[in-house]
Every structure is written in structure tokens, then in C-alpha cells.
N, C-alpha and C positions, 0 to 999 in steps of 0.2 A: 476437825471436820464437823459440819453441821449434822444433827441427828439423822435427818432423812438421807444424807449422803452416806453416812456410816452404815445405815441399813442396806443400802445398795451394794456397798463393798462387801459386807458380811455375806449377803445372799449370793453374790457372785462367787466368792471364795468357796462357799459350800457346793455350789453347782460345779465349779471347775474341778474341785477335788474329787467329786463323785463320778464325773464323766468327762474325760478329756476328748474333745472332738477330733475326728480323724484328720481334719485340716491342720491340726497342730503339728502333724508329722509330715505334711506334704508341701508346706510353703517355706521357702528359704529366702524370699525377698523381704522388703520392709513392710510392716503392718500399716496399711492405710485403708482407704475405703473404696478402692477401685480394683478391677481385675488385672490391670497392667502391672508388670513387675518393675516399672520404672521407679527409681527412688525419688523422694522429695528433696530436691536440691535446688540450687540457684538456677539450674538449667531447665527447670520445669517439673510439673507433677501431674499425675493423672487426675481427671476430674470426674470419672465415672463413680457410681455410688453403690456397687453391687455387693462387694464382700470385703472383709478385712485383708490386709496384706502386711507382712513383716518387712521392715526396713533393714534390720540387722539382727539375725537370730542369735548372734554371739552376745547380745545384751541380756539374754535370759539365762540365768544360772540353772534353772530347772525348766527347760523349754516346753516340755509337754504340758505340765500343769499351768504354767504361766501363760502360755499361748492359748490354752483352753479358756483361761480366765478372760483373756483379751477377746476371744471369739464370743464368749457369752455376753460380756458387757458391751462389746461392739455391736452385736446383734440387737441388744436391748436398747441402746441409746442412739445409735446411728451417728453419722458425721455431724460435728458441730457446725452450725451455719453462721455463728457470731452475730446473729441478729440482736442479741441482748446488748451489744456494745453501744456506747453513746455515739450518736451521729456526729460526723465531722470531727471526731476525736483522733488523737494519735493512736489509740487502741484500734479504732476502725481502719485506719490506714495500715496498721500492721496486719490486720486480718486479711486485707486485700493481698498483701504480699504472701501471707500464709496460703491462701487459696491458690495463688499462682505458683507456689513452691519456690519463691524467690528469697534470696538473702541480700539485703540492701546495706550499703555502707553510708548512704546519704538519703535523707528524707526528701519528700516532695518539696519542702520548703528550703532545701539546700543545707540543712544542718547535718552534722556528723551523727552517727549512730553508735552506741556502745551497749554491751550486754554483760551483766555480771550475775553470778550466783553466790549468795551469801546466807544460806539458811532460809528460814521462812521469809517469803518475799514481801510480806507486809512491812516488816521493819526496815529491810534494806531499801525498799522503794522510798520510804519516808526520808531515810538518810540521804539519798541522792536528790530527792526533791528539794531539800534544803540547801543544796550546793549551788552557789552563784555560777551561772553559765549553763546549768542543766535546764533545758527548756520544757521538756515533757517527759513523763515516765509512763510505763506500762508494765504490768506484771504478767508472767506467763511461763511457758514451758519450752525448753529446747534441749538439744543434745540427746534425744531419746529415740526409741524404736517405733513409735507410733505416730501416724499423721493425725493431726487435729485431735489431740487427746483431751479428755475431760479431767477436771480436778480429781474426781473419784478414781480414775484410772492411774493418774500420776501418784496418788497417795498410796497405792498398793506397793510401789517401789518396783513393779514388774516391767514398766515400759522403758526404764533407763533415763527418763527425762529428769532435768533439774529445774527447780523453781528459780526463776531469774527475774531480774528487772532489766527492761529494754528501754533505752532512753535516747532522746536527741539532746545534743549539746552544741554549744558554740565554742570551737577550739580557740577563738580569739580571747575568750573569757576564762576558760578552764582547759588545762591540758589533759590528754588521755592518761598520762602518767599520774596526775593528781587524782583522777577518778579511780585509778587502780589503788592508790594509797588510801582512798576512802574505804574501799573494800577491806583492806588489811587492818584498818582501824576497828573493824567490826567482827573479825574472825580470828580464830587461832589456827594458823596453817598446819600446826602439828597434829591436829585432830582429823582423822579420816571420816568422811561422810557425817560430819557433825558440826553444828554451830549452836552454841549454848546447849539447851536441853533437847534440841531437835536433832534426831538421828535418822539416818537412812540415806540411800543414794540420791533421793530427790532433794536432800538438804546439803549436798556436797558444795564446796566452795570452788569457784572457778572464774577465770577471765576468758571471755570468748571474743576474740578479735576479728575484725572485718578486713583489715588492710595490713600490708607489711609494716607500715609506719606504726600502727597501733601495736603490733606484735613487738617491734623493737622497743617502744616505750615501756611496754609491760615487762619485757625481759630485764630492762634496767632496774625497775622497781623490784622484781622478783630477786634479783641479785642483792639488792640492798637489804631486803627482808631476810634472805638466807644468811647473809653475813652477820646480821644481828643475832640470829638464832644460833649460829656457830656451826662449824663443820660437822657433818654427820647427823645433825638434828633432823628428826622426821619432818617432812614437808609434803603436804597432800593437795595443795591448791592447784587446780588444773590451769593450764594455759594452752588452749586449743582454738582452732578456727571455728567461728560461729556456724551452726547449721540453721535450718529453717526455724524461725521463732513462731510459736503459736500463742496468741494472747489468751489469758485466762478469762474466766467468766466475769461479767460486769461487777458482781458483788464483791470481787476481790480488788478491783481497781481503786487506788487511793483509799484503801480500806481504813487506815488509821486516822485519816483526817476528813476526807469528803464523806465517808460512810459512817464515821463516828467510832469505829473500832468496837471491840467487845464492851458491853455496858454503856455504849453511847457516849463515851468520853473522848471527844475529838482531841487530837494533838496538833501542835503547830507545824505547818509546812513552810513557814516564813524563811526566806533565804537567810542563811547565817545562823539560824536558831541552833542552840546547843543543848536544849532540854533533853533529858534522858528519854530514849524511845522505849515505849512499853508495847511489846507485841501482843501480849495476852491479858492486859488488864489496864 
């Protein structure tokens, strides 16, 4: 987390621990930014901007404190409007879907859409950007309890979101099953809520399918991986249907190559590149 972002999180935690708002005990819907209790799903989402709303209170292990944190940060930051995202980009297209509360399986350009969680999204995005057949990538948040979350909120681990890469791909050039295999090449499915040194529910690994066909292809790969691990081996990779995807802030997008990564040392996103991916250096 950048220094100014960490300060926001620390201040929010202090405030939340000191005084939990009464609203933390009164709201059982999903946490969004409108008064309506309607969840953010493919069927639509509220567009009013008055107050936070919970999507799924079960996502909070300590609901009073964590919901108090959400109220504090939500009131301080407001709903993200995604104005920072590059115009005409895949990220901007996903923001339009997020604002509409829609889950898409096909992009405007007719390409298939896939979503994977594999720890810090910087590295996993670069891994997929290098895959022939993957056309565009975006990093962001999904499978959580808050509509339009910020990076600061997701990093608390309180919202239930996962850091994911959300991509378009041409199924004529790369199969969904092979995309799932790319994920397993980067994670240890026996580790719960952890990839490498990144730990927390926001770093859990998962395959988030859009269609029955994607689910079937993923199940086949899951069976292959489990067979290699052996019967009874721990296995924590999620396989669940995709919920609304919320694109991350622009400074996270294509961070390791277009933004230069930490230290300004850009890495190659060339198709087929096999250079070791450095997330933090």
C-alpha cells in the first residue's frame, strides 16, 4: 500500500475501534452507496448515493467493528466514479458494467470474459497479459460485500473482496481450461488465503466462471490438479460463479509494465514471454 493509503486505513481502524456506528447493527443488506436494499447483481443495482449498504453481512467475522470501519471510510471517501480510468479502455468498459451492476460473459467486442484470483493482482495480470489469445486485462475486486470498493477498503480484509484479474480472450486462440492452468502454475492450492508472501482473504486464489461451459472446463482442470496432489490433500482454490467486478484504480492497471512497477523497472508483457515476474522489485 502507498504511504498515504496506509495512513487512511490506520486512521479508519482507530475510529472504527473507538466508536462503532449504530448503523452497523441496523443494516442486513449489502454495503453499497444507495438507500435501496437491492443487491449488486447482474440484474441491476441501485444508483442513489446517500448511505452505505451491506451486500452480505455474513462476510464479516466481527460485523460491528468491521461495518463501523466501512461506514467511516465510506463516508470519508464516497462512491468511486472511475473517472481516473483510461478513456476507451477495457477498464472503462468494465466500470460501466460495475455501475450498472452487471456481470458480463462477453465484451462489447464479442470476446469472452474470464476472471481469476491469484494473490497480488499485479503479477497475475502480467502473467495473463503474456498469454497468446488474451486480448485485454484489467485488475480489480470481486466476490466481496461492498459495492464500488477502494483499494484501501479491500486491503483491510473486511469487505470480503478478492484481488482479481478480469480479462477478455479469444476462445479460438486459447481455451478457458488453459487459462485455468495458467492460474495453477502461479499458486499453491494447498495454501489457504495465501499466494507467496501475500496473506489474507483478499489474496485468496479462485476461478470465477461466467458460463456453464467455463465451469465445466474449470472442473476438469481442478480434477487434474487434485489428482496430482493426492487424495485428502488440502485444496483451497475457489470455483464459484462471478459476481460484479469493480475495476481497481488506474495506478494499479498494467502496473508492472505500463506503469513501470516499483522502482520504475518495467517488465515485458510480450506474448509468450517466460521471464520471471517480479511483483515487488
